[in-house]
N, C-alpha and C positions, 0 to 999 in steps of 0.2 A: 503494499500500501503505498501512493507517496503521498505527502503534502509539503507545504509550500512552508517554509520555518515555524511564518507569525504564527502558524495554525497548528503549533505540535511542538513537543518539548524540546526547548530550546539549550545544550548542552552543558552552559556554565547554570542554566536557574535548574535544568534534572540534575546538576549532581549538589546541589543544595539543596535540595526537595530530599534525597534519599540519605546523604551522610548529615543524619539527625531530625533537618526537615525545621530547624531553628527558625522562625517567622515567621512559621506555618501554620494559623489556627487551628487544624486541623492537633497539630505536634503540643500548641500550647494545652489546650481541649484534655488531654492527657496527660499533661502535666501537672495540670489545674487539678484534675481530681487524684494524683496520685499525693498533690502537697497539699490540699488543701487552699489552695490560690484565689482568689477573688476575683470578680472576672466587674470593670466596665461594666455600664447597662447597655452599652453600643456594641461591645465585643458580644454580651448575652443573646442578641439580639440577632445578630450574626452567625452564634454557636446552635441556633436552637435548631434550625433544620440538620444540624450531625446528630442532636443530640436524637433527634427521634427519627432518625435514620437507625440510632448506636442501638435503642431500644426494640429495633427489631430482632435486633443479631440473635443469635441461637446460643445460649448460657454456654460458657465453660463445660460443665455440668452434662448439659445436652451433648455436646461434641465430642466427650471424652468416652461416648454413646456409639460412635461412629465409626466406622472403618477411617482408615490412614490411605492417605491416596498419592501416589507419586510426584514429586513435584514438576510443574511445568513453567518450561520458559518463553521470553519472548523477547523481542530485541530494539534496537534504534540505531540505523547507519546514517551515516553524511560522506558529502565530498571535499575530503578536507583538503582546503586549500586550492580547491575550484572555482569554480563561478560559478556551479548550481547554486544556488540559492534553496534546494531544495534536503528531508529527510525521509527516509524509510522507517517503514515498521513494519513488524510479521504481525499477516494475516490470518496467526492462528497460533494457539501453543502448542508449543514444541517440545519432548518428553527429553536434551539436553541442550546447555545451554551453545555444545558446537554449531547445532543443528539450525537453532536461531538464529546464533551470528550470520549461516552460510546462509539464510534467506536472503537477510537485508543487504549482507556482500553482492550477492547473485540480483536484486535487484535495483543496486546503485550503477552495477556496473553495465546494466540491461539497457537503463536509460542514459549511458553514455558518461558514466562518470570514471573520470582517470586514477583518483586517488582513494580510493574508498574505505571504509575503517569504521569498524564497530564502536560506538560511544557509549552503548551500557545494554547492559545483560541484565533482568530484571526476570522473579519468578513468587510465582502466585502472589498475584495483585494485578490492579488496575489502575490506570491514568487516565484524569480526562482534563481536558483543558477550556476555563474561561475566559471570556472577553467580558468586556464594559468599556470606561471611560471614564479619565481621572480628568477631569476640568476639560479641555480641548484635547487631551495624546488620549488614545488608545489604550487600554490596558490588558494584558492577560494574565493571567494566574491559574494553579494548578494544583490536583487533585488526584489522592490517589484513596484506596479501599477495594474491598473485598469484592466488588460490584461495580460493572459500568456506573448503571443509579447511582450509589452510593460514592464512587469517585467522583462524577457530574457534582450531585451537590456541594460536597467538598472545596472543591474548586469554586465555585461560587460562592461561596460563607469563603473564602481565601480573596478571592475577586474585591467584594466586601470589605472587607477589611481591611482591605490595602485604599479605601478610600473611591474605590471604584460606584459607578451610576450605573445602572441599567444592565447588571452582570447577567450576566445567562453563557449556558456552555453555547458554545461554538459550532454556529450550524455546519452538518456535514464534516465535523471532525469526529467521531464515534470514540466512544475509551477506547485503549488498548488492554487489553484483556489475556494474562498469560496465568489460567487458573484452571486445576484440574477437573471443578465443577462450581457449580453455583450452592455458596453456602445457606442461601436464601430459602430455594425452592427445590433442593435436591435433601431430603432428610436422614440421605446414608451416608454424607462423605462429610470429610473433614481434610487439611489439608495442612503441612506446617508451616513455621513464620515466613511470610517475604521476607525475600533478603535480593540482593543484588551484587554485580561482581564492571568492577569498572576495567574492559584491559588492559591488559600493560603495568595494571598498579593494586597495589597489597600482594604482591606474587599471583595473580590473578583469583585470586580464593574471594569466595563469597561473602558478603559481610549483612550480617542481618538486619532487615529497619522495622522501627514501629508499625506494632503491629493493634488495632482497634480490639482483638481477640485473644493479646495477651499472646499464648505461644499457641492461638487457634487449634487449642484442644491436643495439641500437640504434648 
């Protein structure tokens, strides 16, 4: 799947989102829940859609009764140093990080990319993009979660938290998911904590990221 960069996860922003999510409303929400922090009224209002979605998630006790499924993987690639202002994303979830990486590299080269590189490989989560306006300028914000609709709500909440107006999921940019199942609708499955890999960094080791499920019942 091919998107213009402004309608998908730019690598520097994705890096900040993945490596701790500082500055993300979703991250602040989880930290507040752990530390008993208080929100301003505006943050409470921005957070409520996420809170309502979290209420719908299965409990860890319920997840513990389900069968653990193998990890699934997705990836993003770009033409590093080229003139193509594009980024490619997997159209489906793969069984291995190498397979996900190979798919997006193939897409990039097929479209004429000359220096195609995998920017990030991710597992067991969905990403989504929201757009709005801040004054006279466009504003993009990102969200993640266990399902596409959940990720979109987080993205919209993050957009509002950054001062955006008229925030909404970007039309024509579906959430990018790499999960073995939909935990909301499939009552028989669970999976491990979301994770990511930055190729060429940290020894290509998988890094965990904050999860709305704790350990996803694992």
